[in-house]
N, C-alpha and C positions, 0 to 999 in steps of 0.2 A: 399845952399846944393849942394854938388858936386856929380856927377854921373860918375862912371867909368864903361865902357862897355868892355866885353871880348868876342871876337869871338872864337867859339869852332869849330875846324876842326877834322873830323874823325867819326862823326855820320853817319850811313847809311842814305842815302837820302838827305843829305844836312847839312849845317853849323848850329850851335846853337849860341844864343846870350844871355849873362847873364849880369845883371847890379848890381853894388854895390853902396851904398850911404854913404856919410860922411858929417859932418857939422863942421865948424869952428866958432869962436866967432863973426865973421862979414862977410863982403863981401869976396868972395873967392879970393885966390891969386895963382900965379904960384907955389909957394913953397908948398901950401896945395895940389894943384893938383898933383904935383910930389910925395908928401907923400902918397896921396890916391892911386896912381897908383902903387907905390912900395909895399904897403900893399896888394893890390889885387894880385900882382905877388907872394908875399910870401904865400898867401892863396893857390894858385894853386900849388906852389912848395911843400908845405907841404902834398899835396894830391897825388902827381905824382906816388907814388909806389902803390897806390890802384886802378889806372886806366890803361887801356891797352896802350901799347906803340904806337898804331895807333892814339892816341889822342894828339892834340896840343891845348894849351890854349894861346890865343893871346890878352893880354890886350891892348886896343886901346890907341894910343898916345894922342889923343885929348880928354880932360876931360871937361865935360859940367857943368856949374853952373846953378842950377834950382831954381825957386821959389817953395818951397814945397806946398804952399797953392793952387797953380794953375797948377803946372807942366810945366810952361813956362820955356824955356831955356833963360837965361838972359846974359850969356857970355860963352866963351869957351877958354880954355887954351891948347896951344900946348906944350907938354912936350918933353923931350929928348927921351922918350920911354923907354921900358924895354926889356930884352931878353925874348923871348917866352918860355913857359914851355911845355915839352912833357911828356906824361906818360911813366913810366918805367916798368909797370907790364907786366908779361909774362904769356903765356898760353891761353886757350880758352876764348873768350869774352862772356859776357852775351848778351842777345838780346839788340838791340840798345835803346829800350825804358826803359830799367831797369837802375836805377840810385840810388846812395846814395842820401839822402836829408840832407844837412846841414841846421840847423835852427838857427835863431837869435832871442833870447827871450828878451822882453822889460819890462815885469812886468806891463805894462799899459793895462788896459782893457776898451774897448769901445763897447757898446751895447752887453755886456755879453761875449765878446771874447777878448783874448789877442792879441794885435798888435804884430805880429811876421813876420820875413822875412824867406826866404828859398832860397837855391840854389841847383839845381839838379846837381849831380856830376857823370859823367859816361864817357866812357863805363866801367862798372865794370868787374871783372874777374870771370869766372866760379868757380875757386877754392876758392872764398871767400863766397860762399853760401852753406847752408846745403841742406839736401834732400828735405826739404819743401820749398825751394827757399828763405829762409830768410838769411840775412848776418850772417856769423859765425865769421868773422874777419873784422877789419877795422873801426868799429863804433867809437872807441876811436880816431882814426886818423882823422876822419871826424870832430868830435867835436873839437879836439885840433886845427885843421886847422882854424876854425872860430875865434879862439883867435888872430890869425895873423892880422885880420882886425882891431883890437883895439890896437895892439902893436905899440907904437910910434917908428919910425925909426929916424927921426930928428924933424919934425914939429908936434906940438900938433894938434890933430884932433879927432873927435868923430865918431865912426862907428854908423850909424843910420839905421833904417827902415823907408822907405817912406810910410806913410799911405795916400793913394791917395785920391784926392777929389772926391766927389760923392754926392748922395742924403743926406748923413749925414752932409755935410758941406764941409768946406775947408780941404785941405790936411795938413799934418804936418810931420816933421822929428822927429822920436822918438828914443831916445838913446837906444842902445843895452846894456843889463845888463848881459847877459850870452849866452852861446852857447850850442847847443844840436844836437841830431840826430833825425831822423824821429820819431814822437810820437808813432807810431805803431811798431817801431824797425823792420821795414821791408823795402824792396826795395821800392823806390818811382818810379812811372811810369809817364814818361813825356807824355804830350799831344802834340806831335810834337816837333819841335825844335825852337820855337819862343823865345821871351824874357822870361827867366826863372829866373829872379833875385827877389829881394824882394821890 
């Protein structure tokens, strides 16, 4: 399983870090790492109009291969890197903790809950929320951006959610079947700016 991290610059109080995961048919390759990085950049590029111009998304050049059962890093691939993506939205910003939530749905249920991933996307624009603080525009953009993670550029690769190891047993890489927006159709609120991937 490959892990692509993105450093997010522009949040008040510090940087953010987001992770996306992909799986190939066998051991990871540089070609797959390059593919994964390109898809992550395409994801952020598809969202740039819905976030403030003060935000920059920086997919990291080094892609890690992980054992999904344990979370151990087993290899790393240094790619040529990609051009960073900056937000293009104008106007007043929402508070730094307010974000869209892109969801990655698997259709796989464990212990009565669906295995799903999510990415917090911000900082959002004041003009995109209604009087109750709910998003009035942009939700379709967020859902559509998630499809970029599954869209092949050159090399076949599967977008997955990492179900982390824990008391339930070993971890696993679960294929994403569809994309959505926050289940409550509301702003997601980040708990600080740590790793906020899936």
